C-alpha positions as CSV (number, residue, x, y, z in Angstrom):
1,M,0.0,0.0,0.0
2,P,1.7,3.2,-1.1
3,I,1.7,6.5,0.8
4,T,2.9,9.5,-1.2
5,L,4.1,12.8,0.2
6,R,5.1,16.0,-1.6
7,T,7.0,18.6,0.5
8,A,6.4,22.3,0.1
9,E,9.8,22.5,-1.7
10,G,8.8,19.8,-4.2
11,A,10.5,16.6,-2.9
12,E,8.3,13.6,-3.7
13,I,8.5,10.7,-1.3
14,L,7.0,7.2,-1.8
15,I,6.5,5.0,1.2
16,H,5.3,1.5,0.2
17,I,4.1,-0.6,3.1
18,G,4.9,-4.2,2.1
19,L,5.5,-5.7,-1.3
20,D,2.6,-6.4,-3.6
21,T,0.1,-5.2,-0.9
22,V,-1.9,-3.5,-3.6
23,A,-3.3,-7.0,-4.3
24,L,-5.0,-6.9,-0.9
25,G,-7.4,-4.3,-2.2
26,G,-7.1,-2.1,0.8
27,R,-7.8,-4.9,3.4
28,G,-5.8,-4.3,6.5
29,F,-5.2,-0.7,5.9
30,S,-7.0,2.4,7.4
31,P,-5.8,5.7,6.0
32,C,-5.7,8.6,8.5
33,V,-5.4,11.3,5.8
34,A,-7.0,11.9,2.4
35,V,-5.4,12.8,-0.9
36,G,-4.4,16.4,-0.8
37,D,-4.4,16.8,3.0
38,R,-1.5,18.7,4.5
39,V,0.3,16.8,7.3
40,V,2.6,17.8,10.0
41,T,5.4,16.0,11.8
42,G,4.1,13.3,14.1
43,A,0.7,13.1,12.4
44,P,-0.4,9.5,11.7
45,L,-0.7,8.8,7.9
46,I,-2.1,5.2,7.9
47,R,-2.8,2.4,10.3
48,F,-2.3,-1.2,9.2
49,D,-2.8,-4.8,10.5
50,L,0.7,-6.2,10.6
51,D,-0.5,-9.7,11.3
52,L,-2.6,-9.7,8.1
53,L,0.4,-8.3,6.1
54,V,2.8,-11.0,7.4
55,R,0.3,-13.7,6.5
56,E,-0.8,-12.4,3.0
57,A,1.7,-10.0,1.6
58,R,4.8,-11.1,-0.3
59,A,7.0,-9.2,2.3
60,V,6.5,-6.5,4.9
61,V,9.6,-4.6,4.0
62,T,8.7,-0.9,3.7
63,P,10.8,1.0,1.1
64,I,11.0,4.8,1.4
65,I,12.0,6.3,-1.9
66,V,12.7,9.8,-3.1
67,V,11.1,9.6,-6.5
68,N,12.7,12.7,-7.9
69,P,16.4,12.1,-7.1
70,D,17.4,14.4,-9.9
71,R,16.2,17.2,-7.6
72,F,16.4,15.9,-4.0
73,A,18.7,13.5,-2.1
74,I,18.7,11.9,1.3
75,T,21.6,13.4,3.2
76,Q,21.2,11.8,6.6
77,Y,19.3,8.8,7.8
78,T,19.0,6.6,10.9
79,T,19.9,2.9,10.6
80,D,21.6,2.0,13.8
81,R,18.6,2.1,16.1
82,Q,14.9,2.0,16.4
83,V,13.3,5.3,15.6
84,A,10.9,6.6,18.3
85,L,7.8,8.6,17.5
86,G,8.8,12.1,16.5
87,D,12.5,11.3,15.9
88,P,13.8,12.2,12.4
89,L,14.2,9.2,10.2
90,M,16.0,11.0,7.4
91,T,16.9,14.4,6.0
92,I,16.1,15.3,2.4
93,E,17.8,18.3,0.8
94,P,17.9,19.8,-2.7
95,V,20.6,18.5,-5.0
96,A,23.4,21.1,-5.4
97,G,22.5,23.6,-8.2
98,I,18.8,22.7,-8.2
99,R,16.3,25.3,-7.1
100,P,13.8,23.7,-4.6
101,D,10.9,25.5,-6.1
102,A,11.6,24.4,-9.7
103,A,8.4,22.9,-11.3
104,T,8.2,19.1,-11.4
105,G,6.3,18.9,-14.6
106,G,6.4,21.6,-17.2
107,A,3.3,23.3,-18.7
108,V,2.5,22.4,-22.2
109,A,3.0,25.0,-24.9
110,G,1.4,24.9,-28.3
111,D,-0.8,22.1,-29.7
112,I,-1.6,19.2,-27.4
113,L,-2.4,15.8,-28.7
114,T,-4.7,13.7,-26.5
115,R,-6.0,10.2,-26.3
116,T,-8.4,8.6,-23.9
117,I,-7.7,5.0,-22.9
118,T,-9.1,2.5,-20.4
119,V,-6.5,1.3,-17.9
120,P,-6.1,-2.5,-18.4
121,L,-3.9,-3.0,-15.3
122,A,-5.6,-5.2,-12.7
123,H,-4.4,-3.0,-9.8
124,G,-4.6,0.3,-11.7
125,I,-1.7,2.7,-11.7
126,H,0.1,2.0,-8.4
127,A,3.7,2.5,-7.5
128,R,5.4,0.2,-10.0
129,P,3.4,1.2,-13.1
130,A,3.7,4.9,-12.1
131,A,7.5,4.6,-11.9
132,R,7.7,2.7,-15.2
133,L,5.5,5.3,-17.0
134,G,7.7,8.1,-15.8
135,A,10.9,6.2,-16.9
136,L,9.4,5.6,-20.4
137,A,8.3,9.3,-20.7
138,K,11.8,10.6,-19.9
139,R,12.9,9.1,-23.3
140,Y,10.9,11.8,-25.1
141,T,11.0,15.6,-25.2
142,A,7.2,16.1,-25.0
143,D,5.4,17.2,-21.9
144,V,3.0,14.4,-21.1
145,T,0.1,14.6,-18.7
146,V,-2.4,12.0,-17.3
147,T,-5.9,13.2,-16.5
148,R,-8.6,11.2,-14.5
149,D,-11.9,13.0,-13.9
150,A,-10.9,16.7,-13.3
151,N,-7.4,15.9,-11.9
152,T,-4.2,16.1,-13.9
153,S,-0.6,15.1,-13.2
154,S,2.6,15.1,-15.1
155,I,3.5,11.6,-16.2
156,L,7.0,12.3,-14.7
157,S,5.6,12.5,-11.2
158,P,4.9,9.1,-9.6
159,I,3.4,10.9,-6.6
160,G,1.1,12.9,-8.9
161,L,0.0,9.7,-10.7
162,L,-0.7,7.9,-7.5
163,A,-2.7,10.8,-6.2
164,L,-5.0,10.4,-9.3
165,G,-6.2,7.1,-7.8
166,V,-6.5,5.3,-11.2
167,R,-8.0,1.9,-10.9
168,Y,-8.6,-1.0,-13.3
169,N,-11.0,0.0,-16.2
170,D,-10.8,3.7,-15.3
171,P,-10.7,6.0,-18.4
172,I,-7.8,8.3,-18.4
173,T,-6.7,11.0,-20.9
174,L,-3.1,11.3,-22.0
175,G,-2.0,14.6,-23.3
176,A,1.3,15.4,-25.0
177,G,2.6,18.6,-26.3
178,A,5.9,20.4,-27.1
179,P,7.9,21.1,-24.0
180,T,7.7,24.6,-22.6
181,P,10.8,26.5,-23.7
182,P,12.9,27.8,-20.8
183,T,12.4,31.4,-19.9
184,R,15.4,33.7,-20.1
185,S,15.6,36.6,-17.7
186,T,16.9,39.8,-19.2
187,R,18.6,42.4,-17.0
188,L,17.4,45.8,-17.8
189,P,19.9,48.7,-17.8
190,R,19.7,51.0,-14.8
């Protein structure tokens, strides 16, 4: 079961409780927050039945991944002891030379080509397909978006894709357009 977080600076974090737990269809999990909620340090995000996971999931390992490592990196982390409630687990900082407020997915300029498809994946777009879609999209220069209902995400943002909550047989619209050209700042004479 994935939990996704986006910091105010733009770091995107994926916490995946157990492996292949998406196949449980939500059984054993009780979210404490909803998509789009703002959370603070110490706030519970989700509760889960560890006994059920041990019995039915492939593994209960819980990877914590920075999904935009081109922009943010884990600089400190705790591995030598059990972490108590409220203790920092890790520190995430911008990669040198990257502005923390840089956009994660560019706006589309010019004509946009769209196609609506029905998602054939049995578990919808969860962590693994979201990461795979982003990796495939990086091969191209187009800005690609995924829209479900009235919500849109850059295909390059696994966190954004997971927030769409795309399930099996959901219709989604893919949009692709020319990348937005970088803006140049011009210094005016004094």
